[in-house]
N, C-alpha and C positions, 0 to 999 in steps of 0.2 A: 415689775409692772408691765403689762402688755396693753398697748393702745391699738384699738382697731379704727382705721380711718373710715370715715363715712363719706368723705369727699375726696376725689382725685381728679387729676387733669389727664384726660385721655386725648391723644392726638390722632385724628383720622389718618388712616394709612395713606401715604403719599407714594405714588409710583415713581420714585427717583432711582436713577442708576446708582449702583454702589460706586462712589467716587474713588475709593481706595480701601485698602485693608488696614484695619487698626494695627495689624502686624507691622506696618511701615513705621508706626510710632511706638513700637516696643511691645505690642501685644502678640505673644507667640506661645507656642507650646513649651512645656517643660518636661524633663525626664520624669517618667512615672505617670504621665497623664492617662495612658491607657489602663493601667492597673487601678487608677483612681475611679475610672468609669465602672469597672467591674465591681469595685468595693461599694460604689454608690448604689448599684442595683441591689446588692445584698443588704445594704444598710436600710434602704427604703422599704425593703420587704418586711423588716422587723419593727418598723415604727411609722407613725403618721407623718413625720417630718424628717427631711434630710438637712442637717445643720452643718454649716461650713464656717470656719474662722478664716477671714481674708488675710490674717497675719502670716499664713503659711499655705503653700500649695500642697494640700493633703486631701485624702478622701473624706467625704462627709460622714457625720455620725448620726445614727438613727436616734430620734427623740419622739416623745409622745406629745410634746407641746412646742410652740415656737420659742425662740430665744427670749430670755428675760430682758426687760427694758427695751422691747422692740415695738415697732410700728407695723401693723399687719395691713397689707394691701392685697386683697384677694387671696391668692394662694401663696403669697410671699411675705416674709417678715424680715425686717432689717433693724438692727440696733441704731439708735438715733444720735449717738455722741459723735458729731463730726470732728475730724482730726485724729480719731482713733480707728484702727482697722475694724471694720464692721464684722458682725456675726450675722450670717444670713440663714434663714430657714425657708425651705421650699416644701410644700405639701407633696406627699408621694403621688397624688393624682394629677399634679400640675404637668403641663406639657406645652404644646405649641400654642402660640397666640397669632391672631390675624391682624391685630392693630398694635401700633406703637403705644406703649404706656409710659408716661413720664410723671413721676410723683416726687414732690419735695418731702423728704423724710425729716430734714431739718433745713429751715429757710435761712439763707445767709443775709448779708446786708451790703449795701452799696450798689454800684452800677451793674445791671444785668448783662449777661453775655449776649453779644450781637451775633447774628448769623455770619458764619465764615470767619469769626474772630480767632485769634490765637488764645489758647488756654493753657494753664498749668494746673494739673489735676493729680490726685491719687485715685486709683480705681481698682475694681476687682471684677472679673468676668466669670460667670458660671453658666453651664449649659442647662437649659430648662428640662431636657429629656434625661440627660445623664445625671443631673444634679451635682456634677463635679466641677470644681474650679479649674479653669484652664490658664488663668493668668492673674497676677495681682502685683501692682506696683508696691503695695505694702510689704508683700513677701520679698520683693527685690530690694526694698529699703530706700527707694528714691522715687520722687514724683517725676512727672514727665510733662514736657511742653510741646504743643503741636498746633497747627492751624486746623480748624474744623473742616475746612474745604478738602483736606486730604484724608479723611477717615470715612467709615461706613455711614450710610444714609441715616441709620438710626441715631447716631451721635449728632450728625448735622442737624437733624430735626428735633432731637430730644434735649440738647443742652442749651440752646438759646433761651434767654429769660432767667437762667439760673444766676444766683448771686454769690459772690465770694464768701467763703466760710460755710456754705450750705452743703447738704448731702442730698443727692437725687438718685432715685431708683429708675432705671430704664429697663423695660422688658421689650425686646426687639424681635419682630417676626423675621423669619429667615430671609425673606426677599428684601429686607432693609439691613441685612447683615452680610452673610457670606453665601446665602442661597445653597445651591447644590455643590459648590466648589470652595469649601473652606480651605484655609492655608494648610499645606501638608505638614503633618506632625503637630498640629495645633491642639488635637484632642477634641475638636468640634466636629460633630457629625453632620453629614450632608442634610440640608433641610432643617437644621435645628434652630429653634428660637433661643435667644441669648438673654441673660440677665446681667446687667452691670449696676454696681453701686459706685457712684462718682462723687468725690469730694472736690469742690472747686476751690483752689487756692488763690488763683488770680486770673484776670483777663485784661491785658493792657488796653 
């Protein structure tokens, strides 16, 4: 079953400096990222969707429809079962965004995350242009804990309000991510908008 969202929460673009790289909290490139980008281009050319399983850092697969059991938000589809590595579909026409998009794919319960709080999460990051995954805590096999004050502006603005046990989609414009200076070897292109799927485990 595919659910199309008719309501989403869009956050107006805020001109905040990038406070830090998510790489400082474990988000970095992995071997084979460049080949993944090439494979993504050919995959997208033969299908309407580029589909990625966040359980492994691997090139996306071309598909003619979004993943089954997913929630569709604009040009992106994400499976909704929090606690399990998501499968993400991105339409071939998708590209840069100019505003931060934060959408709860599955809503959690309990106290919401506060600005600047420490969080423990599982996450997956995909380039909106390349359609390639550049990092995944699910693929590494371990969650990660960090303060929001130390990561990119898109996370600082996009995670507050999220509840434990929930899954949130973040689509982040380049100037709230890495801009024209992505981390070396990350597989992220200069000026690229980024997509993250985040499962919040806890926030003390």
